C-alpha positions, 0 to 999 in steps of 0.5 A: 500500500505504501511501498512506493511512497517516500518515507518523508515529505518536506515543504509539500504544498497541500490544501486543507479539506476538513477540520474538526476539533483542531485536527485536520486532513490536508490533500496533496496534488497526487490526491493522497492526504496527510493527517495533522493533529491539533497539537501540530496545528495549534495556533493556526486556526486552519479553515477548509480551503487554506493553502499550506505546506507540511513536513510529514512522515509515512505512517507504518504498515498495519496502521496506515489508512489507504487514503491518508498515508502521511502524518504531518510533523509541521504545518504552515501557511504558504505566505509564512517563511519555512520554520527551520527549527521544525526540521530536526523533528522530522528525524524522530520516529513517530511516537505511539501516542501520535499513531493512536491519535492518527488512527482514531481521528482520521476515521472521523475526519474521513467521514466528514469530507464533503462530497463533490456534490456538496462542494458544488452546492456550497460554491458561490463562485458562479463563474467557476461553476459555469466552467465546471458544468461546461466541462461536464457537458451540462451547459454551454460555456457561458458564465452563470450569474447570480440571480438579481435580487428584487429591489424594493422601493422603500420610498414608495412603500413608506409613502403608501404607509403614511397615506394609509395612516392619514386615511385611518386618522381622518375616518376616525375623526369623522366617526367621532364627529358623528357620534358627538352629533348624535349624543348632542341631538339626543340630549337636546331631544331629551331636554325638549321632551322634559320641558314639554312635560313640565308645561303640560303638567302646569296646564293641567294644574291650572 
C-alpha cells in the first residue's frame, strides 16, 4: 500500500479539506492526504480551503489508512517563511501516542469530507461553476450569474404607509364627529321632551 511512497515529505504544498476539533486532513496534488493533529496545528486556526505546506512522515504498515498515508510533523501557511527549527523533528520516529491519535481521528475526519456534490452546492463562485458544468457537458460555456435580487422601493412603500395612516386618522375623526352629533341631538331631544312635560303638567294644574 505504501511501498512506493517516500518515507518523508518536506515543504509539500497541500490544501486543507476538513477540520474538526483542531485536527485536520490536508490533500496533496497526487490526491493522497496527510493527517495533522491539533497539537501540530495549534495556533493556526486552519479553515477548509487554506493553502499550506507540511513536513510529514509515512505512517507504518498495519496502521496506515489507504487514503491518508502521511502524518504531518509541521504545518504552515504558504505566505509564512519555512520554520527551520521544525526540521530536526522530522528525524524522530513517530511516537505511539501520535499513531493512536492518527488512527482514531482520521476515521472521523474521513467521514466528514464533503462530497463533490456538496462542494458544488456550497460554491458561490458562479463563474467557476459555469466552467465546471461546461466541462461536464451540462451547459454551454457561458458564465452563470447570480440571480438579481428584487429591489424594493422603500420610498414608495413608506409613502403608501403614511397615506394609509392619514386615511385611518381622518375616518376616525369623522366617526367621532358623528357620534358627538348624535349624543348632542339626543340630549337636546331629551331636554325638549322634559320641558314639554313640565308645561303640560302646569296646564293641567291650572
